[in-house]
C-alpha positions in Angstrom: -0.8 18.3 24.3 1.8 16.5 22.3 1.7 16.3 18.5 0.6 12.9 17.2 2.9 11.9 14.3 2.6 8.7 12.3 5.0 7.1 9.9 3.9 6.6 6.3 5.7 4.2 4.0 5.5 5.4 0.4 5.9 2.7 -2.3 5.5 2.8 -6.1 2.2 1.6 -7.5 4.4 -0.8 -9.4 4.4 -3.0 -6.3 0.7 -3.7 -6.9 -0.1 -6.1 -9.8 -2.5 -4.8 -12.4 -5.2 -7.3 -11.3 -4.9 -6.1 -7.7 -5.1 -2.5 -8.8 -8.3 -3.2 -10.6 -9.7 -4.9 -7.4 -8.8 -1.8 -5.4 -10.3 0.6 -8.0 -13.6 -1.3 -8.2 -13.7 -1.5 -4.4 -13.5 -5.3 -4.3 -10.6 -4.7 -1.9 -11.0 -1.7 0.3 -8.4 0.9 0.9 -8.5 3.8 3.4 -8.7 6.4 0.6 -7.9 6.9 -3.1 -5.7 9.5 -4.6 -5.5 10.5 -8.2 -2.2 8.6 -8.5 -2.5 5.8 -6.0 -4.1 4.6 -2.8 -3.5 4.8 1.0 -4.0 1.9 3.3 -4.2 1.8 7.1 -1.5 -0.7 8.1 -2.9 -1.5 11.6 -5.6 -3.8 10.2 -3.9 -7.2 9.9 -5.8 -8.5 7.0 -5.0 -11.8 5.4 -7.8 -11.9 2.8 -6.1 -9.7 0.2 -3.9 -10.5 -2.8 -0.4 -11.6 -1.9 1.2 -8.6 -3.5 -0.8 -6.2 -1.3 -0.4 -8.3 1.8 3.3 -8.4 1.3 3.5 -4.6 1.0 1.4 -4.2 4.1 3.6 -6.6 6.1 6.6 -4.7 4.9 5.2 -1.4 6.2 4.1 -3.1 9.5 7.7 -4.4 10.0 8.9 -0.8 9.7 6.5 0.4 12.4 4.4 2.4 9.9 0.8 3.2 10.4 0.0 4.1 6.8 1.1 2.7 3.4 0.8 5.0 0.4 1.1 3.7 -3.1 2.1 6.5 -5.4 2.7 6.4 -9.1 5.6 8.7 -8.9 7.4 6.8 -6.1 10.6 4.8 -6.7 10.4 1.1 -7.0 11.8 -0.6 -3.8 14.1 -3.5 -4.8 13.1 -5.4 -1.6 9.6 -6.0 -2.9 8.2 -7.6 -6.1 7.1 -5.2 -8.8 5.1 -5.3 -12.0 5.1 -3.2 -15.1 1.7 -2.2 -16.3 
């Protein structure tokens, strides 16, 4: 049996606007699971109903053949994506 390995893109939570973060935290917009310092999303679901900042990050991860997208408060800000200070 071969190991199953998936790519995870890690982005700063700064790539999520404060309003979007609140929607994720109050479960208006569903993530795969929550962490103490961010969230993890399954990238395979091609949603289009979310906020633009989140959809852009998911598309960025998809374009890099990632299965998961983890937003982490300690991750570096990626200059290729919009970011917010909050």
